C-alpha positions in Angstrom: 0.0 0.0 0.0 1.6 3.2 -1.2 1.0 6.8 0.0 0.1 7.9 -3.5 -2.5 5.2 -3.7 -4.0 6.4 -0.5 -4.0 10.0 -1.7 -5.8 9.0 -4.9 -8.3 6.9 -2.9 -9.0 9.8 -0.5 -9.8 12.1 -3.5 -12.1 9.6 -5.2 -13.8 8.9 -1.9 -14.5 12.7 -1.5 -15.9 13.3 -5.0 -17.3 9.8 -5.7 -16.6 10.0 -9.4 -13.6 8.8 -11.2 -13.7 11.4 -14.0 -14.0 14.3 -11.6 -11.3 12.9 -9.3 -8.9 12.5 -12.2 -9.4 16.1 -13.2 -8.8 17.3 -9.6 -5.7 15.2 -9.4 -4.6 16.2 -12.9 -4.0 12.6 -14.0 -5.5 10.4 -16.7 -8.7 8.6 -15.8 -7.5 5.1 -16.8 -4.4 5.6 -14.6 -6.5 6.6 -11.7 -8.9 3.6 -12.2 -5.9 1.2 -12.3 -4.4 2.7 -9.1 -7.7 2.2 -7.3 -8.0 -1.3 -8.6 -4.5 -2.2 -7.4 -5.3 -0.8 -4.0 -8.4 -2.9 -3.8 -6.4 -5.9 -4.9 -3.8 -5.4 -2.3 -6.4 -5.0 0.5 -8.4 -7.9 -0.8 -11.9 -6.3 -0.8 -13.7 -3.7 -3.0 -13.7 -0.2 -1.5 -16.5 1.2 -3.6 -19.9 0.1 -4.9 -20.1 0.8 -8.6 -23.2 1.5 -10.6 -22.3 2.6 -14.1 -20.2 5.8 -13.9 -21.3 6.4 -10.3 -19.3 5.0 -7.4 -20.1 5.0 -3.7 -17.8 4.4 -0.8 -18.9 1.1 0.8 -18.4 -0.1 4.4 -14.9 -1.3 3.7 -14.0 2.0 2.1 -15.4 4.0 5.0 -13.2 2.1 7.4 -10.1 2.8 5.3 -11.0 6.4 4.7 -11.2 7.1 8.5 -7.7 5.7 8.9 -6.3 7.4 5.8 -7.6 10.8 7.0 -5.8 10.3 10.3 -2.6 9.3 8.3 -2.6 12.5 6.3 -3.5 14.6 9.3 -0.4 13.2 11.1 1.8 13.9 8.1 0.6 17.5 7.8 1.2 18.1 11.5 4.6 16.5 11.3 5.4 18.9 8.4 4.3 21.9 10.4 6.4 20.9 13.4 9.4 20.3 11.2 9.0 23.6 9.5 8.9 25.3 12.9 12.0 23.6 14.1 13.9 24.3 10.9 12.8 27.9 10.8 11.5 27.6 7.2 7.9 28.7 8.1 7.1 32.2 9.1 3.8 31.0 10.6 0.2 30.5 9.4 -2.6 30.8 12.0 -6.2 29.7 11.2 -8.8 31.0 13.6 -12.6 30.7 13.8 -14.5 33.6 15.3 -18.0 34.4 16.4 -17.5 38.2 16.0 -15.4 39.3 13.0 -15.1 42.8 14.4 -13.0 41.5 17.3 -10.1 40.8 14.9 -8.9 44.0 13.2 -7.5 45.7 16.4 -6.3 42.5 17.9 -4.6 41.1 14.8 -3.1 44.5 14.1 -1.5 44.6 17.5 -0.1 41.1 17.1 1.2 41.7 13.6 3.0 44.8 14.8 5.1 42.4 16.9 5.1 39.5 14.4 4.8 41.0 10.9 5.6 37.7 9.0 2.8 35.7 10.4 -0.2 35.0 8.1 -3.8 34.7 9.3 -6.8 32.8 7.9 -10.2 33.7 9.3 -13.2 31.3 9.4 -16.7 32.3 10.4 -19.0 29.3 11.1 -21.7 28.2 13.5 -20.4 26.6 16.7 -21.1 23.0 15.6 -18.9 23.5 12.5 -16.2 25.3 14.6 -16.0 22.2 16.9 -15.7 19.9 13.9 -12.9 22.0 12.4 -11.1 22.0 15.8 -11.4 18.3 16.2 -10.1 17.6 12.6 -7.2 20.0 13.0 -8.4 22.3 10.1 -8.2 25.3 12.4 -5.8 26.2 15.2 -8.3 27.8 17.6 -11.7 29.4 18.1 -12.7 32.7 19.7 -16.4 32.4 20.5 -19.0 33.2 23.1 -20.3 29.6 23.0 -18.3 27.2 25.1 -16.9 24.4 22.9 -16.3 21.2 24.8 -14.9 17.8 23.9 -12.5 15.1 25.2 -9.5 16.8 23.6 -10.7 20.5 23.6 -9.4 23.1 26.0 -11.5 26.2 26.8 -10.1 29.4 28.3 -12.6 32.0 29.5 -11.5 35.5 28.5 -14.3 38.0 29.4 -17.9 37.8 30.8 -20.6 40.4 30.1 -24.4 40.9 29.9 -26.4 41.2 26.7 -27.5 44.8 26.0 -30.3 46.3 23.9 -29.2 48.7 21.1 -32.0 51.2 20.3 -32.0 53.5 17.3 -31.8 57.3 18.0 -35.4 58.2 17.4 -37.0 55.0 18.8 -39.6 55.4 21.6 -37.3 53.4 23.9 -34.3 55.7 23.2 -32.8 57.3 26.3 -34.2 54.8 28.7 -31.8 53.4 31.3 -33.4 50.0 31.3 -36.4 48.0 29.8 -38.2 44.8 30.7 -38.2 41.9 28.2 -42.0 42.0 27.9 -41.7 45.5 26.4 -39.9 44.1 23.4 -42.6 41.6 22.4 -43.8 43.6 19.4 -40.5 45.2 18.3 -38.6 44.4 15.1 -35.0 43.1 15.5 -31.9 42.8 13.4 -29.8 39.7 14.1 -27.7 36.9 12.9 -29.5 34.1 11.1 -30.8 30.9 12.9 -28.2 28.3 13.4 -25.7 30.7 15.1 -25.3 30.1 18.8 -26.0 33.7 19.9 -29.3 33.8 18.0 -30.5 30.6 19.6 -29.3 31.7 23.0 -31.0 35.1 23.0 -34.2 33.6 21.5 -34.2 31.1 24.4 -33.7 33.8 27.1 -36.6 35.9 25.8 -38.8 32.8 25.7 -37.9 31.9 29.2 -38.3 35.5 30.6 -41.4 36.6 28.8 -42.8 33.8 26.6 -41.9 35.0 23.2 -39.2 34.8 20.5 -37.9 38.2 19.2 -39.4 39.1 15.8 -36.2 39.2 13.7 -37.1 40.9 10.4 -33.6 41.1 9.1 -31.2 38.2 9.4 -27.5 38.4 8.3 -24.3 36.4 8.7 -22.0 39.0 10.3 -22.2 41.4 13.2 -20.7 44.2 11.1 -23.8 44.0 8.8 -26.1 44.0 11.9 -24.5 47.2 13.2 -24.6 49.0 9.8 -28.3 48.1 9.4 -28.9 49.3 13.0 -27.3 52.6 12.3 -29.8 53.1 9.4 -32.6 52.6 11.9 -34.0 49.3 10.7 -34.6 47.7 14.1 -33.4 46.8 17.6 -30.4 44.7 18.3 -29.5 42.3 21.1 -25.7 42.4 21.5 -22.8 42.0 23.9 -20.6 45.1 24.3 -17.7 43.5 22.4 -19.8 43.3 19.3 -19.8 47.1 18.8 -17.2 48.7 21.1 -14.3 48.4 18.6 -16.3 49.5 15.6 -18.5 52.5 16.6 -19.5 54.4 19.6 -23.0 53.2 20.4 -22.9 53.9 24.2 -25.8 56.4 23.9 -27.9 53.8 22.1 -27.3 51.1 24.8 -30.2 50.2 27.1 -29.9 47.6 29.9 -32.5 44.7 29.9 -33.5 44.4 33.5 -34.9 40.8 33.5 -33.3 39.1 30.5 -31.0 36.9 32.6 -27.9 35.1 31.5 -24.3 36.2 30.9 -22.0 35.7 27.9 -18.5 34.5 28.3 -16.1 34.9 25.5 -13.5 32.2 25.4 -10.6 30.7 23.5 -10.8 27.0 22.5 -8.1 24.8 21.0 -7.4 21.1 20.7 -4.8 19.3 22.8 -4.6 16.6 20.2 -3.3 18.7 17.4 0.1 20.5 17.1 0.1 24.3 17.4 2.9 26.0 15.5 5.2 28.4 17.2 3.2 31.3 15.7 -0.1 29.8 16.9 1.4 29.3 20.4 2.6 32.9 20.5 -0.9 34.1 19.3 -2.6 31.9 21.9 -0.6 33.7 24.7 -1.2 37.1 23.1 -5.0 36.6 23.0 -5.2 35.8 26.7 -3.0 38.9 27.6 -5.0 41.1 25.1 -8.4 40.4 26.7 -7.0 40.7 30.3 -6.1 44.3 29.4 -9.7 45.2 28.1 -11.7 47.1 30.7 -15.1 45.5 31.6 
């Protein structure tokens, strides 16, 4: 069994079509078919169920794919560790975040100290973040939803309440506080269903006053929520960190007296996967960075 055979097998298993896999691998289709056939001959069982031009990974193939993914993951992590030790890699950090507006100031401060490090940002629901952490596709997550798992570490960074953002000319503007029941008939702007914060705040309102906020505009990013808010399109439920670094909305902030619940921003990473020197430095930097932010 050769590493090249396993690489070809992994690609075919992903796309489940020989022609498409051959194009992706940039090799001739007959050559790919022969390689897969030799691999099946060496193992002694078929790895795919074939129906015309369509192939589907069978039970034997799924067992092999699980092990093959682990093999290539280990090879990639070995390469990263060797590059670190040899000084050939300036560092690439992949981070998943709940709030994209947290990053510009924080990354800018880090890159001032480490200008050769490269960042890749991922914005996904918490369930996807957890999968990416467990598979080693990202280095760490910065999110308000605690991510747990047998190999996942979670470091709390900052805890705060959810606030209500009210447009300038809204009847609730200027109030020091409101009760949840007063928001029953209001229109809200928020992230779409599937994101942890939306599910959490919907649940708090249901528990406190028996209704789910009427969210008339749903988007994927907090920056879009804030821009729509500034145009007066609705109310917003938000932690302070969602807007503090982007715009001054302190005069639009109203406390919700009986909403309940607190948000804790945390940093999550996997003990199972290797963190490059750059990622380790950034990990330490994030913890120090948030310890310096005033409540």
